[in-house]
All heavy atoms as a GROMACS GRO file, in nm:
protein
  521
    1MET      N    1  -0.189  -1.620   4.328
    1MET     CA    2  -0.255  -1.613   4.200
    1MET      C    3  -0.159  -1.559   4.095
    1MET      O    4  -0.083  -1.468   4.121
    1MET     CB    5  -0.376  -1.522   4.208
    1MET     CG    6  -0.491  -1.582   4.280
    1MET     SD    7  -0.633  -1.472   4.267
    1MET     CE    8  -0.711  -1.513   4.418
    2SER      N    9  -0.166  -1.616   3.978
    2SER     CA   10  -0.080  -1.575   3.868
    2SER      C   11  -0.138  -1.455   3.796
    2SER      O   12  -0.260  -1.441   3.784
    2SER     CB   13  -0.065  -1.689   3.768
    2SER     OG   14  -0.004  -1.798   3.829
    3LYS      N   15  -0.053  -1.372   3.746
    3LYS     CA   16  -0.095  -1.259   3.663
    3LYS      C   17  -0.091  -1.303   3.517
    3LYS      O   18  -0.017  -1.391   3.479
    3LYS     CB   19  -0.001  -1.142   3.685
    3LYS     CG   20   0.000  -1.096   3.828
    3LYS     CD   21  -0.020  -0.949   3.834
    3LYS     CE   22  -0.013  -0.906   3.979
    3LYS     NZ   23  -0.123  -0.830   4.019
    4VAL      N   24  -0.172  -1.236   3.437
    4VAL     CA   25  -0.178  -1.267   3.294
    4VAL      C   26  -0.082  -1.176   3.220
    4VAL      O   27  -0.072  -1.057   3.248
    4VAL     CB   28  -0.321  -1.250   3.240
    4VAL    CG1   29  -0.325  -1.265   3.089
    4VAL    CG2   30  -0.414  -1.350   3.305
    5GLU      N   31  -0.013  -1.234   3.124
    5GLU     CA   32   0.082  -1.161   3.041
    5GLU      C   33   0.037  -1.173   2.896
    5GLU      O   34  -0.005  -1.280   2.853
    5GLU     CB   35   0.219  -1.223   3.061
    5GLU     CG   36   0.332  -1.151   2.997
    5GLU     CD   37   0.464  -1.212   3.042
    5GLU    OE1   38   0.503  -1.316   2.987
    5GLU    OE2   39   0.526  -1.154   3.132
    6THR      N   40   0.045  -1.064   2.822
    6THR     CA   41   0.013  -1.068   2.679
    6THR      C   42   0.137  -1.031   2.599
    6THR      O   43   0.218  -0.951   2.644
    6THR     CB   44  -0.103  -0.973   2.642
    6THR    OG1   45  -0.068  -0.840   2.679
    6THR    CG2   46  -0.232  -1.014   2.710
    7ILE      N   47   0.148  -1.091   2.482
    7ILE     CA   48   0.263  -1.069   2.395
    7ILE      C   49   0.213  -1.050   2.253
    7ILE      O   50   0.130  -1.128   2.204
    7ILE     CB   51   0.358  -1.190   2.397
    7ILE    CG1   52   0.410  -1.216   2.538
    7ILE    CG2   53   0.472  -1.171   2.300
    7ILE    CD1   54   0.481  -1.348   2.552
    8GLN      N   55   0.263  -0.948   2.186
    8GLN     CA   56   0.235  -0.932   2.043
    8GLN      C   57   0.352  -0.997   1.971
    8GLN      O   58   0.466  -0.951   1.978
    8GLN     CB   59   0.222  -0.786   2.005
    8GLN     CG   60   0.179  -0.768   1.861
    8GLN     CD   61   0.158  -0.622   1.825
    8GLN    OE1   62   0.209  -0.532   1.890
    8GLN    NE2   63   0.081  -0.599   1.719
    9GLN      N   64   0.325  -1.107   1.901
    9GLN     CA   65   0.433  -1.184   1.844
    9GLN      C   66   0.450  -1.171   1.693
    9GLN      O   67   0.558  -1.188   1.642
    9GLN     CB   68   0.420  -1.330   1.883
    9GLN     CG   69   0.284  -1.388   1.858
    9GLN     CD   70   0.273  -1.527   1.917
    9GLN    OE1   71   0.361  -1.576   1.985
    9GLN    NE2   72   0.164  -1.594   1.886
   10ARG      N   73   0.346  -1.142   1.620
   10ARG     CA   74   0.351  -1.124   1.473
   10ARG      C   75   0.434  -1.231   1.402
   10ARG      O   76   0.543  -1.204   1.352
   10ARG     CB   77   0.405  -0.986   1.439
   10ARG     CG   78   0.313  -0.878   1.487
   10ARG     CD   79   0.353  -0.747   1.430
   10ARG     NE   80   0.258  -0.646   1.476
   10ARG     CZ   81   0.235  -0.536   1.412
   10ARG    NH1   82   0.297  -0.509   1.301
   10ARG    NH2   83   0.149  -0.451   1.459
   11PRO      N   84   0.384  -1.353   1.397
   11PRO     CA   85   0.457  -1.459   1.325
   11PRO      C   86   0.465  -1.428   1.176
   11PRO      O   87   0.382  -1.353   1.123
   11PRO     CB   88   0.374  -1.584   1.352
   11PRO     CG   89   0.238  -1.534   1.385
   11PRO     CD   90   0.256  -1.399   1.447
   12PRO      N   91   0.564  -1.481   1.108
   12PRO     CA   92   0.583  -1.451   0.965
   12PRO      C   93   0.488  -1.528   0.874
   12PRO      O   94   0.529  -1.608   0.790
   12PRO     CB   95   0.728  -1.491   0.940
   12PRO     CG   96   0.752  -1.600   1.037
   12PRO     CD   97   0.672  -1.566   1.159
   13VAL      N   98   0.360  -1.507   0.895
   13VAL     CA   99   0.256  -1.570   0.811
   13VAL      C  100   0.161  -1.461   0.765
   13VAL      O  101   0.149  -1.357   0.830
   13VAL     CB  102   0.180  -1.680   0.889
   13VAL    CG1  103   0.272  -1.795   0.924
   13VAL    CG2  104   0.116  -1.625   1.014
   14PRO      N  105   0.092  -1.482   0.654
   14PRO     CA  106   0.003  -1.378   0.602
   14PRO      C  107  -0.117  -1.348   0.692
   14PRO      O  108  -0.170  -1.237   0.691
   14PRO     CB  109  -0.045  -1.432   0.468
   14PRO     CG  110   0.016  -1.564   0.448
   14PRO     CD  111   0.102  -1.596   0.564
   15SER      N  112  -0.161  -1.444   0.773
   15SER     CA  113  -0.277  -1.424   0.860
   15SER      C  114  -0.237  -1.348   0.988
   15SER      O  115  -0.127  -1.365   1.040
   15SER     CB  116  -0.335  -1.560   0.900
   15SER     OG  117  -0.435  -1.544   0.996
   16THR      N  118  -0.330  -1.268   1.038
   16THR     CA  119  -0.307  -1.198   1.166
   16THR      C  120  -0.380  -1.269   1.281
   16THR      O  121  -0.385  -1.216   1.391
   16THR     CB  122  -0.356  -1.053   1.158
   16THR    OG1  123  -0.497  -1.053   1.130
   16THR    CG2  124  -0.281  -0.974   1.053
   17ALA      N  125  -0.433  -1.388   1.256
   17ALA     CA  126  -0.514  -1.460   1.355
   17ALA      C  127  -0.438  -1.495   1.482
   17ALA      O  128  -0.498  -1.516   1.586
   17ALA     CB  129  -0.571  -1.588   1.293
   18PHE      N  130  -0.306  -1.501   1.475
   18PHE     CA  131  -0.228  -1.541   1.592
   18PHE      C  132  -0.125  -1.435   1.630
   18PHE      O  133  -0.019  -1.466   1.686
   18PHE     CB  134  -0.159  -1.675   1.564
   18PHE     CG  135  -0.257  -1.785   1.536
   18PHE    CD1  136  -0.282  -1.825   1.406
   18PHE    CD2  137  -0.326  -1.846   1.638
   18PHE    CE1  138  -0.372  -1.926   1.378
   18PHE    CE2  139  -0.418  -1.946   1.612
   18PHE     CZ  140  -0.442  -1.986   1.482
   19ASP      N  141  -0.155  -1.308   1.604
   19ASP     CA  142  -0.060  -1.200   1.635
   19ASP      C  143  -0.042  -1.178   1.785
   19ASP      O  144   0.061  -1.131   1.829
   19ASP     CB  145  -0.104  -1.069   1.570
   19ASP     CG  146  -0.061  -1.058   1.425
   19ASP    OD1  147  -0.002  -1.155   1.372
   19ASP    OD2  148  -0.084  -0.952   1.365
   20TRP      N  149  -0.144  -1.209   1.864
   20TRP     CA  150  -0.137  -1.188   2.009
   20TRP      C  151  -0.149  -1.320   2.083
   20TRP      O  152  -0.219  -1.411   2.038
   20TRP     CB  153  -0.248  -1.094   2.055
   20TRP     CG  154  -0.220  -0.952   2.023
   20TRP    CD1  155  -0.252  -0.886   1.908
   20TRP    CD2  156  -0.150  -0.858   2.105
   20TRP    NE1  157  -0.208  -0.757   1.914
   20TRP    CE2  158  -0.145  -0.736   2.034
   20TRP    CE3  159  -0.093  -0.864   2.231
   20TRP    CZ2  160  -0.086  -0.623   2.086
   20TRP    CZ3  161  -0.034  -0.750   2.283
   20TRP    CH2  162  -0.029  -0.631   2.211
   21GLN      N  163  -0.082  -1.328   2.196
   21GLN     CA  164  -0.087  -1.446   2.281
   21GLN      C  165  -0.104  -1.400   2.425
   21GLN      O  166  -0.045  -1.301   2.467
   21GLN     CB  167   0.044  -1.523   2.265
   21GLN     CG  168   0.042  -1.660   2.326
   21GLN     CD  169   0.171  -1.732   2.298
   21GLN    OE1  170   0.274  -1.697   2.353
   21GLN    NE2  171   0.165  -1.830   2.211
   22ALA      N  172  -0.186  -1.473   2.501
   22ALA     CA  173  -0.208  -1.445   2.643
   22ALA      C  174  -0.184  -1.573   2.722
   22ALA      O  175  -0.227  -1.680   2.681
   22ALA     CB  176  -0.350  -1.394   2.667
   23HIS      N  177  -0.114  -1.561   2.834
   23HIS     CA  178  -0.088  -1.675   2.920
   23HIS      C  179  -0.062  -1.627   3.062
   23HIS      O  180  -0.040  -1.509   3.085
   23HIS     CB  181   0.032  -1.756   2.870
   23HIS     CG  182   0.158  -1.677   2.864
   23HIS    ND1  183   0.199  -1.612   2.750
   23HIS    CD2  184   0.250  -1.647   2.958
   23HIS    CE1  185   0.312  -1.547   2.775
   23HIS    NE2  186   0.344  -1.566   2.901
   24PHE      N  187  -0.065  -1.720   3.157
   24PHE     CA  188  -0.034  -1.686   3.293
   24PHE      C  189   0.117  -1.675   3.307
   24PHE      O  190   0.191  -1.761   3.260
   24PHE     CB  191  -0.088  -1.791   3.390
   24PHE     CG  192  -0.238  -1.790   3.397
   24PHE    CD1  193  -0.312  -1.886   3.330
   24PHE    CD2  194  -0.305  -1.693   3.468
   24PHE    CE1  195  -0.450  -1.886   3.335
   24PHE    CE2  196  -0.444  -1.690   3.473
   24PHE     CZ  197  -0.515  -1.786   3.407
   25ARG      N  198   0.163  -1.568   3.370
   25ARG     CA  199   0.307  -1.546   3.389
   25ARG      C  200   0.366  -1.666   3.463
   25ARG      O  201   0.307  -1.721   3.553
   25ARG     CB  202   0.329  -1.419   3.471
   25ARG     CG  203   0.475  -1.381   3.482
   25ARG     CD  204   0.492  -1.251   3.552
   25ARG     NE  205   0.428  -1.144   3.474
   25ARG     CZ  206   0.382  -1.033   3.525
   25ARG    NH1  207   0.390  -1.010   3.652
   25ARG    NH2  208   0.328  -0.942   3.447
   26ASP      N  209   0.482  -1.707   3.419
   26ASP     CA  210   0.557  -1.821   3.475
   26ASP      C  211   0.487  -1.955   3.449
   26ASP      O  212   0.522  -2.054   3.511
   26ASP     CB  213   0.583  -1.804   3.625
   26ASP     CG  214   0.661  -1.678   3.656
   26ASP    OD1  215   0.748  -1.641   3.574
   26ASP    OD2  216   0.636  -1.618   3.761
   27ASP      N  217   0.388  -1.959   3.362
   27ASP     CA  218   0.319  -2.084   3.333
   27ASP      C  219   0.294  -2.100   3.183
   27ASP      O  220   0.211  -2.178   3.140
   27ASP     CB  221   0.186  -2.087   3.408
   27ASP     CG  222   0.131  -2.226   3.424
   27ASP    OD1  223   0.210  -2.323   3.415
   27ASP    OD2  224   0.009  -2.240   3.444
   28GLU      N  225   0.366  -2.023   3.101
   28GLU     CA  226   0.340  -2.025   2.957
   28GLU      C  227   0.372  -2.158   2.891
   28GLU      O  228   0.315  -2.192   2.788
   28GLU     CB  229   0.412  -1.911   2.886
   28GLU     CG  230   0.561  -1.909   2.902
   28GLU     CD  231   0.609  -1.831   3.023
   28GLU    OE1  232   0.529  -1.793   3.109
   28GLU    OE2  233   0.730  -1.810   3.031
   29SER      N  234   0.462  -2.238   2.948
   29SER     CA  235   0.498  -2.365   2.884
   29SER      C  236   0.405  -2.479   2.921
   29SER      O  237   0.396  -2.577   2.848
   29SER     CB  238   0.643  -2.402   2.916
   29SER     OG  239   0.658  -2.419   3.055
   30THR      N  240   0.333  -2.470   3.034
   30THR     CA  241   0.248  -2.580   3.076
   30THR      C  242   0.100  -2.544   3.089
   30THR      O  243   0.016  -2.633   3.092
   30THR     CB  244   0.294  -2.636   3.212
   30THR    OG1  245   0.291  -2.530   3.308
   30THR    CG2  246   0.435  -2.693   3.203
   31GLY      N  247   0.069  -2.417   3.100
   31GLY     CA  248  -0.070  -2.376   3.120
   31GLY      C  249  -0.140  -2.343   2.990
   31GLY      O  250  -0.083  -2.354   2.880
   32PRO      N  251  -0.266  -2.302   3.001
   32PRO     CA  252  -0.341  -2.265   2.881
   32PRO      C  253  -0.285  -2.138   2.818
   32PRO      O  254  -0.230  -2.052   2.886
   32PRO     CB  255  -0.483  -2.241   2.934
   32PRO     CG  256  -0.466  -2.210   3.078
   32PRO     CD  257  -0.344  -2.284   3.123
   33VAL      N  258  -0.298  -2.128   2.687
   33VAL     CA  259  -0.250  -2.012   2.611
   33VAL      C  260  -0.363  -1.968   2.520
   33VAL      O  261  -0.420  -2.048   2.447
   33VAL     CB  262  -0.125  -2.047   2.527
   33VAL    CG1  263  -0.084  -1.929   2.440
   33VAL    CG2  264  -0.010  -2.092   2.616
   34GLY      N  265  -0.394  -1.839   2.525
   34GLY     CA  266  -0.497  -1.782   2.437
   34GLY      C  267  -0.431  -1.714   2.319
   34GLY      O  268  -0.328  -1.649   2.334
   35ASP      N  269  -0.488  -1.730   2.202
   35ASP     CA  270  -0.437  -1.668   2.080
   35ASP      C  271  -0.548  -1.584   2.016
   35ASP      O  272  -0.666  -1.615   2.031
   35ASP     CB  273  -0.393  -1.773   1.978
   35ASP     CG  274  -0.271  -1.850   2.024
   35ASP    OD1  275  -0.168  -1.786   2.046
   35ASP    OD2  276  -0.281  -1.973   2.038
   36GLY      N  277  -0.508  -1.481   1.942
   36GLY     CA  278  -0.606  -1.401   1.872
   36GLY      C  279  -0.543  -1.292   1.790
   36GLY      O  280  -0.424  -1.261   1.805
   37PRO      N  281  -0.622  -1.229   1.703
   37PRO     CA  282  -0.572  -1.122   1.618
   37PRO      C  283  -0.551  -0.991   1.695
   37PRO      O  284  -0.479  -0.903   1.648
   37PRO     CB  285  -0.680  -1.106   1.512
   37PRO     CG  286  -0.805  -1.156   1.578
   37PRO     CD  287  -0.760  -1.265   1.672
   38THR      N  288  -0.612  -0.979   1.813
   38THR     CA  289  -0.595  -0.861   1.898
   38THR      C  290  -0.564  -0.906   2.040
   38THR      O  291  -0.586  -1.022   2.076
   38THR     CB  292  -0.723  -0.775   1.901
   38THR    OG1  293  -0.827  -0.852   1.963
   38THR    CG2  294  -0.765  -0.731   1.761
   39GLU      N  295  -0.517  -0.812   2.120
   39GLU     CA  296  -0.488  -0.845   2.260
   39GLU      C  297  -0.616  -0.890   2.332
   39GLU      O  298  -0.616  -0.988   2.406
   39GLU     CB  299  -0.428  -0.724   2.329
   39GLU     CG  300  -0.383  -0.751   2.471
   39GLU     CD  301  -0.316  -0.630   2.533
   39GLU    OE1  302  -0.352  -0.514   2.500
   39GLU    OE2  303  -0.228  -0.651   2.618
   40ALA      N  304  -0.725  -0.820   2.308
   40ALA     CA  305  -0.853  -0.854   2.372
   40ALA      C  306  -0.901  -0.993   2.330
   40ALA      O  307  -0.952  -1.069   2.412
   40ALA     CB  308  -0.958  -0.749   2.338
   41ALA      N  309  -0.884  -1.028   2.204
   41ALA     CA  310  -0.925  -1.160   2.156
   41ALA      C  311  -0.841  -1.270   2.220
   41ALA      O  312  -0.893  -1.377   2.254
   41ALA     CB  313  -0.915  -1.166   2.004
   42ALA      N  314  -0.713  -1.246   2.238
   42ALA     CA  315  -0.626  -1.345   2.302
   42ALA      C  316  -0.666  -1.364   2.448
   42ALA      O  317  -0.669  -1.477   2.498
   42ALA     CB  318  -0.480  -1.303   2.290
   43LEU      N  319  -0.698  -1.255   2.518
   43LEU     CA  320  -0.743  -1.265   2.657
   43LEU      C  321  -0.876  -1.340   2.666
   43LEU      O  322  -0.896  -1.424   2.755
   43LEU     CB  323  -0.757  -1.126   2.718
   43LEU     CG  324  -0.624  -1.056   2.748
   43LEU    CD1  325  -0.647  -0.909   2.778
   43LEU    CD2  326  -0.552  -1.123   2.863
   44LYS      N  327  -0.966  -1.312   2.574
   44LYS     CA  328  -1.095  -1.382   2.572
   44LYS      C  329  -1.074  -1.531   2.548
   44LYS      O  330  -1.136  -1.615   2.615
   44LYS     CB  331  -1.186  -1.323   2.463
   44LYS     CG  332  -1.321  -1.389   2.458
   44LYS     CD  333  -1.409  -1.329   2.350
   44LYS     CE  334  -1.540  -1.404   2.345
   44LYS     NZ  335  -1.621  -1.365   2.230
   45ASP      N  336  -0.986  -1.566   2.455
   45ASP     CA  337  -0.956  -1.706   2.427
   45ASP      C  338  -0.898  -1.775   2.551
   45ASP      O  339  -0.935  -1.888   2.584
   45ASP     CB  340  -0.860  -1.716   2.308
   45ASP     CG  341  -0.835  -1.859   2.265
   45ASP    OD1  342  -0.933  -1.938   2.256
   45ASP    OD2  343  -0.718  -1.894   2.240
   46LEU      N  344  -0.809  -1.706   2.622
   46LEU     CA  345  -0.751  -1.762   2.744
   46LEU      C  346  -0.860  -1.786   2.848
   46LEU      O  347  -0.866  -1.892   2.910
   46LEU     CB  348  -0.643  -1.669   2.799
   46LEU     CG  349  -0.580  -1.713   2.932
   46LEU    CD1  350  -0.507  -1.845   2.917
   46LEU    CD2  351  -0.487  -1.605   2.984
   47CYS      N  352  -0.948  -1.689   2.866
   47CYS     CA  353  -1.058  -1.704   2.963
   47CYS      C  354  -1.148  -1.822   2.928
   47CYS      O  355  -1.191  -1.897   3.016
   47CYS     CB  356  -1.140  -1.576   2.972
   47CYS     SG  357  -1.055  -1.441   3.054
   48GLU      N  358  -1.178  -1.840   2.800
   48GLU     CA  359  -1.261  -1.952   2.757
   48GLU      C  360  -1.194  -2.085   2.786
   48GLU      O  361  -1.258  -2.181   2.829
   48GLU     CB  362  -1.294  -1.939   2.608
   48GLU     CG  363  -1.390  -1.825   2.579
   48GLU     CD  364  -1.405  -1.795   2.430
   48GLU    OE1  365  -1.336  -1.859   2.348
   48GLU    OE2  366  -1.485  -1.707   2.398
   49GLN      N  367  -1.062  -2.092   2.766
   49GLN     CA  368  -0.989  -2.214   2.796
   49GLN      C  369  -0.989  -2.244   2.946
   49GLN      O  370  -1.004  -2.358   2.989
   49GLN     CB  371  -0.846  -2.205   2.744
   49GLN     CG  372  -0.838  -2.208   2.594
   49GLN     CD  373  -0.695  -2.207   2.547
   49GLN    OE1  374  -0.609  -2.273   2.604
   49GLN    NE2  375  -0.668  -2.129   2.444
   50VAL      N  376  -0.973  -2.138   3.026
   50VAL     CA  377  -0.973  -2.155   3.172
   50VAL      C  378  -1.109  -2.205   3.220
   50VAL      O  379  -1.117  -2.296   3.302
   50VAL     CB  380  -0.935  -2.023   3.242
   50VAL    CG1  381  -0.960  -2.030   3.392
   50VAL    CG2  382  -0.790  -1.990   3.215
   51ARG      N  383  -1.215  -2.149   3.166
   51ARG     CA  384  -1.349  -2.195   3.203
   51ARG      C  385  -1.367  -2.342   3.168
   51ARG      O  386  -1.426  -2.418   3.243
   51ARG     CB  387  -1.455  -2.113   3.130
   51ARG     CG  388  -1.479  -1.980   3.193
   51ARG     CD  389  -1.604  -1.913   3.134
   51ARG     NE  390  -1.608  -1.776   3.180
   51ARG     CZ  391  -1.602  -1.671   3.101
   51ARG    NH1  392  -1.593  -1.685   2.971
   51ARG    NH2  393  -1.605  -1.549   3.152
   52ALA      N  394  -1.316  -2.383   3.053
   52ALA     CA  395  -1.329  -2.523   3.010
   52ALA      C  396  -1.249  -2.618   3.101
   52ALA      O  397  -1.289  -2.732   3.120
   52ALA     CB  398  -1.283  -2.537   2.866
   53LEU      N  399  -1.140  -2.569   3.159
   53LEU     CA  400  -1.058  -2.652   3.247
   53LEU      C  401  -1.120  -2.672   3.385
   53LEU      O  402  -1.086  -2.766   3.456
   53LEU     CB  403  -0.918  -2.593   3.262
   53LEU     CG  404  -0.830  -2.603   3.139
   53LEU    CD1  405  -0.704  -2.520   3.158
   53LEU    CD2  406  -0.795  -2.748   3.110
   54GLY      N  407  -1.210  -2.584   3.425
   54GLY     CA  408  -1.284  -2.602   3.549
   54GLY      C  409  -1.211  -2.561   3.675
   54GLY      O  410  -1.130  -2.470   3.676
   55GLU      N  411  -1.240  -2.632   3.784
   55GLU     CA  412  -1.195  -2.596   3.917
   55GLU      C  413  -1.043  -2.584   3.932
   55GLU      O  414  -0.994  -2.503   4.009
   55GLU     CB  415  -1.246  -2.697   4.020
   55GLU     CG  416  -1.394  -2.690   4.044
   55GLU     CD  417  -1.436  -2.558   4.106
   55GLU    OE1  418  -1.370  -2.513   4.202
   55GLU    OE2  419  -1.534  -2.500   4.058
   56PHE      N  420  -0.967  -2.664   3.861
   56PHE     CA  421  -0.822  -2.662   3.874
   56PHE      C  422  -0.766  -2.522   3.850
   56PHE      O  423  -0.674  -2.478   3.916
   56PHE     CB  424  -0.759  -2.763   3.777
   56PHE     CG  425  -0.609  -2.763   3.781
   56PHE    CD1  426  -0.542  -2.821   3.887
   56PHE    CD2  427  -0.535  -2.703   3.681
   56PHE    CE1  428  -0.404  -2.820   3.893
   56PHE    CE2  429  -0.398  -2.702   3.685
   56PHE     CZ  430  -0.332  -2.762   3.792
   57TRP      N  431  -0.823  -2.450   3.757
   57TRP     CA  432  -0.773  -2.317   3.722
   57TRP      C  433  -0.854  -2.205   3.784
   57TRP      O  434  -0.836  -2.088   3.754
   57TRP     CB  435  -0.771  -2.300   3.569
   57TRP     CG  436  -0.660  -2.380   3.511
   57TRP    CD1  437  -0.668  -2.505   3.461
   57TRP    CD2  438  -0.525  -2.341   3.501
   57TRP    NE1  439  -0.546  -2.546   3.420
   57TRP    CE2  440  -0.455  -2.448   3.443
   57TRP    CE3  441  -0.455  -2.226   3.536
   57TRP    CZ2  442  -0.320  -2.442   3.419
   57TRP    CZ3  443  -0.320  -2.221   3.512
   57TRP    CH2  444  -0.253  -2.328   3.454
   58LYS      N  445  -0.945  -2.238   3.876
   58LYS     CA  446  -1.036  -2.137   3.932
   58LYS      C  447  -0.961  -2.020   3.996
   58LYS      O  448  -0.996  -1.904   3.973
   58LYS     CB  449  -1.128  -2.201   4.034
   58LYS     CG  450  -1.235  -2.107   4.086
   58LYS     CD  451  -1.329  -2.177   4.180
   58LYS     CE  452  -1.436  -2.083   4.228
   58LYS     NZ  453  -1.527  -2.148   4.319
   59ASP      N  454  -0.860  -2.047   4.077
   59ASP     CA  455  -0.786  -1.939   4.143
   59ASP      C  456  -0.720  -1.845   4.042
   59ASP      O  457  -0.725  -1.724   4.055
   59ASP     CB  458  -0.680  -1.994   4.238
   59ASP     CG  459  -0.743  -2.064   4.358
   59ASP    OD1  460  -0.859  -2.033   4.390
   59ASP    OD2  461  -0.675  -2.150   4.416
   60GLN      N  462  -0.655  -1.900   3.940
   60GLN     CA  463  -0.591  -1.817   3.839
   60GLN      C  464  -0.693  -1.737   3.760
   60GLN      O  465  -0.671  -1.622   3.728
   60GLN     CB  466  -0.506  -1.903   3.744
   60GLN     CG  467  -0.380  -1.952   3.806
   60GLN     CD  468  -0.396  -2.082   3.885
   60GLN    OE1  469  -0.508  -2.127   3.915
   60GLN    NE2  470  -0.287  -2.142   3.924
   61PHE      N  471  -0.806  -1.797   3.730
   61PHE     CA  472  -0.910  -1.730   3.654
   61PHE      C  473  -0.964  -1.609   3.729
   61PHE      O  474  -0.990  -1.505   3.673
   61PHE     CB  475  -1.023  -1.826   3.619
   61PHE     CG  476  -1.134  -1.760   3.542
   61PHE    CD1  477  -1.114  -1.721   3.410
   61PHE    CD2  478  -1.256  -1.736   3.600
   61PHE    CE1  479  -1.215  -1.659   3.340
   61PHE    CE2  480  -1.357  -1.674   3.530
   61PHE     CZ  481  -1.336  -1.636   3.399
   62MET      N  482  -0.978  -1.621   3.860
   62MET     CA  483  -1.029  -1.510   3.940
   62MET      C  484  -0.939  -1.389   3.928
   62MET      O  485  -0.985  -1.277   3.926
   62MET     CB  486  -1.046  -1.551   4.086
   62MET     CG  487  -1.152  -1.659   4.106
   62MET     SD  488  -1.312  -1.621   4.034
   62MET     CE  489  -1.364  -1.490   4.140
   63GLU      N  490  -0.807  -1.409   3.916
   63GLU     CA  491  -0.713  -1.298   3.899
   63GLU      C  492  -0.735  -1.230   3.764
   63GLU      O  493  -0.727  -1.109   3.752
   63GLU     CB  494  -0.570  -1.347   3.911
   63GLU     CG  495  -0.465  -1.240   3.897
   63GLU     CD  496  -0.463  -1.142   4.014
   63GLU    OE1  497  -0.510  -1.177   4.124
   63GLU    OE2  498  -0.416  -1.029   3.996
   64VAL      N  499  -0.765  -1.308   3.661
   64VAL     CA  500  -0.787  -1.255   3.527
   64VAL      C  501  -0.910  -1.166   3.523
   64VAL      O  502  -0.911  -1.061   3.459
   64VAL     CB  503  -0.803  -1.370   3.424
   64VAL    CG1  504  -0.843  -1.316   3.288
   64VAL    CG2  505  -0.675  -1.450   3.413
   65THR      N  506  -1.016  -1.205   3.593
   65THR     CA  507  -1.142  -1.134   3.583
   65THR      C  508  -1.152  -1.014   3.674
   65THR      O  509  -1.248  -0.938   3.667
   65THR     CB  510  -1.261  -1.230   3.611
   65THR    OG1  511  -1.245  -1.286   3.742
   65THR    CG2  512  -1.267  -1.339   3.506
   66LYS      N  513  -1.056  -0.993   3.764
   66LYS     CA  514  -1.061  -0.878   3.855
   66LYS      C  515  -1.025  -0.750   3.784
   66LYS      O  516  -0.950  -0.745   3.694
   66LYS     CB  517  -0.968  -0.899   3.972
   66LYS     CG  518  -1.023  -1.003   4.068
   66LYS     CD  519  -0.932  -1.018   4.187
   66LYS     CE  520  -0.989  -1.121   4.280
   66LYS     NZ  521  -0.905  -1.144   4.395
   0.00000   0.00000   0.00000
């Protein structure tokens, strides 16, 4: 199971909507990525994307929710 990694990136834009990013470690280029103004919001966005993807991501999602 993959672990989730969060990054505070602060892009050079006036909005803070994408300041945080969450993704599965070693899968950031091909897997789902959650974005949000806070770390918690980015994790929630990632979880919502995983739920939408269904069974394929079930094992990784279980690690996130533990």
